[in-house]
SESEKOL-607399 format. One record per residue (C-alpha): x, y, z. Coordinates in pm, whole numbers, padded with zeros to 5 digits, always signed. Layout:
<vokes>
XYZ/...
</vokes>
This chain:
<vokes>
-00324-00757-00085/-00383-00649-00445/-00503-00309-00557/-00859-00434-00624/-00899-00584-00277/-00747-00239-00121/-01006-00048-00350/-01301-00262-00212/-01203-00247+00147/-01140+00141+00122/-01484+00181-00015/-01627-00031+00274/-01453+00176+00536/-01242-00110+00663/-00913+00050+00619/-00707+00265+00839/-00447+00531+00738/-00198+00332+00496/+00167+00362+00595/+00436+00387+00327/+00764+00239+00457/+01129+00249+00326/+01226-00097+00168/+01549-00246+00078/+01548-00619-00011/+01782-00792-00237/+01793-00611-00577/+01466-00405-00498/+01500-00070-00318/+01209+00183-00268/+00872+00204-00082/+00618-00039+00016/+00253+00043+00125/+00119-00139+00437/-00270-00130+00463/-00413-00222+00795/-00768-00241+00925/-01054-00463+00989/-00956-00740+00759/-00757-01060+00763/-00570-01021+00430/-00198-00964+00386/-00138-00593+00484/+00128-00540+00226/+00023-00418-00109/+00115-00688-00376/+00149-00711-00746/-00091-00938-00948/+00168-01219-00896/+00157-01202-00527/+00490-01032-00493/+00545-00726-00255/+00481-00422-00475/+00783-00192-00449/+00761+00154-00555/+01082+00324-00671/+00944+00690-00610/+00753+00790-00307/+00532+01012-00499/+00405+00740-00725/+00286+00546-00411/+00118+00844-00256/-00046+00923-00604/-00179+00582-00612/-00328+00592-00265/-00469+00934-00323/-00626+00789-00663/-00804+00535-00455/-00951+00783-00241/-00733+00786+00074/-00729+01121+00242/-00426+01075+00449/-00102+00866+00436/+00174+00818+00699/+00534+00787+00566/+00813+00633+00777/+01173+00547+00719/
</vokes>
């Protein structure tokens, strides 16, 4: 799911609390955002090219979600 889709679903009330998970895959290491709710889209936040969006810093991922209007996030290791 790209950022625009996430923003639209959030505005429609179709998203539950986002989960930020620790990620280590290949050369990338950082944090990924999973957005679950009443939709059938890929639950992982993606780049414009359809690749998994990996945040190097946790605070950047949290700031992005709060900027979208999310009131609460869950962080798991």
